[in-house]
C-alpha positions in Angstrom: -16.5 -5.2 35.5 -19.7 -4.1 35.3 -18.5 0.0 35.8 -16.7 -0.3 32.1 -18.4 1.1 29.1 -17.2 -1.4 27.0 -19.0 -4.0 29.3 -21.0 -6.3 27.7 -19.9 -5.2 24.1 -17.6 -8.0 23.1 -20.4 -11.0 24.7 -22.7 -8.9 22.2 -20.4 -9.3 19.7 -19.7 -13.1 20.6 -23.1 -14.0 21.0 -25.2 -13.0 18.1 -28.3 -14.5 19.4 -27.9 -17.7 18.2 -25.2 -18.9 20.4 -22.3 -18.8 17.9 -19.7 -16.7 18.2 -19.2 -13.8 15.1 -15.8 -13.0 16.0 -13.4 -15.2 18.0 -12.2 -12.9 20.9 -12.7 -15.8 23.0 -12.4 -15.7 26.8 -10.4 -13.1 28.2 -6.9 -14.4 29.1 -5.9 -13.8 32.5 -3.1 -11.8 32.2 -2.0 -11.8 36.1 0.1 -14.5 35.5 3.1 -13.5 33.9 6.4 -15.3 33.2 9.6 -14.9 34.8 10.6 -11.8 32.4 7.5 -9.9 34.1 5.2 -10.4 30.7 2.1 -11.7 30.6 1.7 -15.9 30.1 2.0 -17.1 26.9 3.5 -14.0 25.4 5.9 -14.5 22.3 9.6 -15.1 22.3 9.8 -12.3 20.4 8.0 -10.3 22.7 9.9 -11.6 26.2 12.8 -10.6 23.9 11.4 -7.3 23.0 12.9 -7.6 19.7 12.7 -4.9 17.3 12.3 -4.7 13.4 14.1 -3.3 11.3 14.7 -2.3 7.4 18.3 -2.7 6.3 19.3 -1.4 2.5 22.1 -0.1 0.4 21.7 3.5 -0.6 24.5 5.3 -2.6 27.6 4.9 -0.2 25.7 3.8 2.5 23.5 0.7 4.5 20.9 2.2 6.2 19.0 0.3 8.9 15.6 1.8 9.7 13.5 1.1 12.9 10.7 2.5 13.7 10.4 3.0 17.5 7.3 4.2 18.7 6.9 5.6 22.1 10.2 5.8 23.1 11.9 9.1 23.8 15.7 10.0 22.4 17.4 9.8 25.4 16.4 5.9 25.8 17.7 4.5 23.2 21.3 3.6 22.6 23.5 2.4 19.8 26.7 0.3 20.0 29.1 -0.6 17.5 31.5 -3.6 18.0 33.7 -4.9 15.3 30.7 -5.4 12.6 28.2 -6.3 14.9 25.6 -3.2 15.7 23.7 -3.2 18.8 20.3 -0.7 18.9 18.8 -1.3 23.0 16.2 0.8 24.2 13.3 0.8 26.8 9.7 1.2 25.7 8.3 2.9 29.5 4.4 2.4 29.7 3.1 5.8 30.1 0.4 5.0 32.6 -0.2 1.8 34.8 -3.5 -0.3 34.4 -4.7 -2.9 36.4 -4.2 -5.9 34.8 -7.7 -7.1 35.7 -8.6 -4.0 33.7 -7.6 -5.5 30.1 -9.6 -6.9 27.5 -6.2 -7.3 25.5 -2.8 -6.8 25.9 -0.4 -7.2 22.6 2.2 -3.9 23.2 5.5 -4.6 24.6 6.7 -2.1 27.2 10.3 -3.2 29.0 13.5 -3.1 27.2 14.5 -3.8 24.0 17.5 -4.7 22.0 18.4 -6.3 18.1 22.0 -7.2 17.7 22.7 -6.9 13.8 25.4 -8.3 11.9 27.2 -6.7 8.9 29.2 -7.8 6.6 32.9 -6.2 7.5 34.0 -4.2 10.0 32.4 -0.6 11.0 34.7 2.1 12.0 32.1 3.6 14.7 33.7 7.2 14.2 31.7 7.5 10.6 28.6 6.1 11.6 26.0 8.5 12.2 21.6 8.2 13.7 19.1 10.4 13.3 15.7 10.2 15.4 12.3 11.8 13.4 9.4 13.2 14.9 7.9 10.1 13.4 9.9 7.5 15.6 11.9 6.7 13.1 15.7 5.5 14.1 17.6 5.9 11.2 21.1 4.4 11.1 24.0 5.2 8.3 27.2 2.9 7.8 29.3 4.2 5.2 30.1 1.4 2.9 33.9 0.7 3.0 35.7 1.2 -0.8 36.1 -2.5 -1.7 38.6 -1.3 -4.4 42.2 -0.3 -3.5 44.5 0.3 -5.9 47.7 -0.6 -5.1 51.0 0.8 -6.0 54.0 -1.4 -7.3 57.7 -0.7 -6.5 60.8 -1.5 -8.6 62.6 -4.2 -6.1 
């Protein structure tokens, strides 16, 4: 690794001449060991599942799901509605292949991800709308059902 421009920086930061660590970078982890899912050994369960972070909130007549999905093309995202469960899935493709022995730290998740969101009530799939902004924010608009229904009474 002596050809790397970063070679020596981590050891210089870790050792301030006193033999004590300034920062706890620790030893570089062996990222060549992987789990069955092909992820680095020791990766968290969330990373293994490719969990997608979301915000869910109500605004006017809609329940809105907002998810930042950086590094993903619109063509790599799917939304599925099944009764009251909305599923967002996609694939984050690694832009370039870097040999594992060249990594100092590897935290980014590359590969398939999915998130199932259970909402109260039934969702009409025909009314769900979604946008994907230039800032890589997926926004799903789910119309709220009108819960108040007037019942006409007829004479018997």
